[in-house]
Steps between C-alpha positions, in 0.01 A plus 500: 500500500255218424258342736363152461165599663232600250368786708604704808463838654765756591420729791653833590400619851559816694422524867463756783825396682795260504376223736245261333317429828435871557453619140202532270495471120446840337575420133470184306586433135447147361599371155339179380735305272384216279730321253767764574266783390348758729129439455342718771584741784352631821593829674371673808595742776356430844424727795654346817361520848835640640726785366760427228846522661724428205384732220865595428548143361201481254360855488155393604361736771188501710356769272558284188290213642241724672218405265614140428304185611630294789676173416204313655264671256700362205595165651245292309588668165872425559435142583279454193774657290760260625 
């Protein structure tokens, strides 16, 4: 697959539930692609405010993210990366 754009980012996101309006991001992986080559990546787990209700889907439990930053704490870093 070839893209005409010179650069773009691919995001993989895991959340605390199945409904976007009621779920929080708990894992984010971003690949930065330039001229069809991966040039950088960002990865982080996040501690949500609420309990994770769908661990059986992605394997991420409350104990896994217990010492992770909140999404808000990493927000500026993510925006700068993108």
